[in-house]
C-alpha positions as CSV (number, residue, x, y, z in Angstrom):
1,M,-2.5,71.0,-152.4
2,K,-5.5,68.7,-152.2
3,T,-7.4,70.9,-154.6
4,F,-4.5,70.8,-157.0
5,F,-4.6,67.0,-157.2
6,L,-8.4,67.0,-157.7
7,A,-8.0,69.7,-160.4
8,V,-5.5,67.4,-162.2
9,V,-7.9,64.6,-162.2
10,L,-10.7,66.8,-163.4
11,V,-8.5,68.2,-166.2
12,L,-7.7,64.7,-167.3
13,A,-11.3,63.7,-167.2
14,A,-12.3,66.9,-169.2
15,A,-9.6,66.2,-171.8
16,G,-12.1,63.7,-173.1
17,L,-11.7,60.9,-175.5
18,P,-8.0,61.0,-176.3
19,A,-7.1,60.3,-172.7
20,A,-9.8,57.7,-172.3
21,A,-8.7,56.0,-175.5
22,Q,-5.2,55.6,-174.2
23,G,-6.4,54.4,-170.7
24,V,-5.3,56.7,-168.0
25,K,-3.5,55.0,-165.1
26,I,-4.3,56.5,-161.8
27,G,-2.7,55.9,-158.4
28,F,-3.7,57.0,-154.9
29,I,-1.7,57.7,-151.8
30,D,-3.2,58.2,-148.3
31,G,-1.5,61.4,-147.1
32,A,-2.6,61.0,-143.5
33,R,-0.9,57.6,-143.3
34,I,2.2,58.8,-144.9
35,E,2.4,61.8,-142.6
36,N,1.7,59.9,-139.4
37,D,2.5,56.2,-139.8
38,T,6.0,56.0,-141.3
39,R,9.3,55.2,-139.7
40,R,10.8,58.4,-141.2
41,A,8.1,60.7,-139.8
42,Y,8.5,59.0,-136.4
43,D,12.3,59.4,-136.5
44,I,11.9,63.1,-137.4
45,S,9.6,63.7,-134.4
46,E,12.0,61.9,-132.1
47,V,14.9,64.0,-133.3
48,L,12.9,67.2,-132.6
49,R,11.8,65.9,-129.2
50,R,15.4,65.2,-128.2
51,E,16.6,68.5,-129.7
52,F,14.1,70.5,-127.6
53,S,13.7,68.4,-124.5
54,A,16.3,70.3,-122.5
55,R,14.8,73.7,-123.3
56,E,11.3,72.4,-122.6
57,Q,12.4,71.2,-119.1
58,E,14.0,74.6,-118.5
59,I,10.8,76.4,-119.5
60,K,8.8,74.1,-117.1
61,A,11.2,74.9,-114.3
62,Q,10.9,78.7,-115.0
63,E,7.1,78.3,-114.9
64,S,7.3,76.5,-111.6
65,R,9.5,79.2,-110.1
66,V,7.0,81.9,-111.3
67,K,4.0,80.0,-109.7
68,T,5.9,79.5,-106.5
69,L,6.8,83.2,-106.3
70,Q,3.3,84.2,-107.1
71,S,1.9,82.0,-104.3
72,Q,4.4,83.5,-101.8
73,L,3.2,87.1,-102.6
74,S,-0.1,86.6,-100.8
75,G,1.7,85.8,-97.5
76,I,3.8,88.9,-97.4
77,T,2.3,91.6,-95.1
78,D,5.1,94.2,-95.0
79,P,4.4,96.6,-97.9
80,R,8.1,97.1,-98.7
81,D,8.8,93.4,-98.8
82,R,5.7,92.8,-100.8
83,D,6.7,95.5,-103.3
84,L,10.2,94.0,-103.7
85,K,8.7,90.5,-104.2
86,Q,6.1,91.9,-106.7
87,R,8.9,93.4,-108.8
88,E,10.9,90.2,-108.6
89,F,7.8,88.3,-109.6
90,Q,7.0,90.6,-112.6
91,A,10.6,90.4,-113.9
92,L,10.7,86.6,-113.5
93,A,7.2,86.3,-115.2
94,Q,8.3,88.5,-118.1
95,R,11.5,86.4,-118.6
96,Y,9.5,83.2,-118.5
97,E,7.0,84.5,-121.1
98,Q,9.7,85.6,-123.4
99,A,11.6,82.3,-123.1
100,A,8.3,80.4,-123.6
101,R,7.5,82.4,-126.8
102,A,11.0,81.9,-128.1
103,F,10.8,78.2,-127.4
104,V,7.5,77.8,-129.2
105,D,8.7,79.9,-132.2
106,D,11.9,77.9,-132.5
107,L,10.1,74.6,-132.2
108,E,7.5,75.6,-134.9
109,R,10.3,76.8,-137.2
110,R,12.2,73.5,-136.9
111,K,9.0,71.5,-137.4
112,S,8.3,73.5,-140.5
113,E,11.8,72.9,-141.8
114,E,11.6,69.2,-141.2
115,R,8.1,69.0,-142.6
116,R,9.3,70.7,-145.8
117,K,12.2,68.3,-146.2
118,Y,10.0,65.4,-145.5
119,Y,7.4,66.4,-148.1
120,Q,10.2,66.9,-150.7
121,E,11.3,63.4,-149.9
122,V,7.8,62.0,-150.2
123,T,7.2,63.8,-153.5
124,A,10.5,62.4,-154.9
125,I,9.5,58.9,-153.8
126,V,5.9,59.2,-155.2
127,T,7.4,60.5,-158.5
128,K,9.8,57.6,-158.7
129,I,7.1,55.0,-158.0
130,A,4.7,56.7,-160.5
131,E,7.3,56.8,-163.2
132,A,8.3,53.2,-162.6
133,G,4.7,52.1,-162.6
134,K,3.9,54.3,-165.6
135,Y,1.1,56.1,-163.7
136,D,-0.4,59.2,-165.5
137,V,-1.6,60.8,-162.2
138,V,-1.3,60.1,-158.5
139,V,-3.9,61.7,-156.2
140,Q,-3.7,62.2,-152.5
141,E,-7.4,62.8,-151.7
142,A,-10.3,60.8,-153.0
143,V,-13.9,60.1,-151.8
144,F,-13.3,56.5,-152.8
145,N,-10.2,54.5,-153.9
146,S,-9.7,50.9,-154.7
147,K,-6.9,49.0,-153.1
148,S,-5.7,48.2,-156.6
149,I,-4.6,51.8,-157.1
150,D,-3.4,52.4,-153.6
151,L,0.4,53.1,-153.6
152,T,0.6,54.1,-149.9
153,D,2.3,50.9,-148.7
154,Q,5.0,51.3,-151.4
155,V,5.6,54.8,-150.2
156,I,5.7,53.8,-146.6
157,K,8.1,51.0,-147.4
158,A,10.4,53.5,-149.2
159,L,10.3,55.8,-146.2
160,G,11.7,53.1,-143.9
161,G,8.6,51.2,-143.2
162,P,5.8,51.7,-140.7
163,A,6.4,53.7,-137.5
164,P,7.1,51.6,-134.4
165,K,4.0,50.7,-132.3
166,P,3.8,52.4,-128.9
167,A,4.8,50.2,-126.0
168,G,2.0,48.4,-124.2
169,K,-0.5,48.5,-127.1
């Protein structure tokens, strides 16, 4: 994606005099700020946190039970009791690992879905701002950018404003 925007700028620059004669209007957005510092991104992360918090607590409880059972194994001297506890431990550990993997997979899938929707929303907002401001190109990565071409604050405002500051800071 970064390379694409850089390629667009280079193509415009390589187009030569016709583009220069007309005066190309370039805008810039700070992708990291838009990804991390907007109210909309914060709201999405909170929704995901709430959606997965009960399962996360369940996984942590399973992990605790596995560790407790594992620590009990060393204290069992009777071979038959130890064998039973060992099988119980292995079954519990296997269920925990499966649940933990499923949790991570589901969480990553949901994050990916929300990220895709968010980037579509950002793209639509940037396009609207660019068309309204009659920009020829808007880049996301630059070695240097002037504040005069920075559209990031406009995009953040359109995404609900900046993310809330953490308490105590």
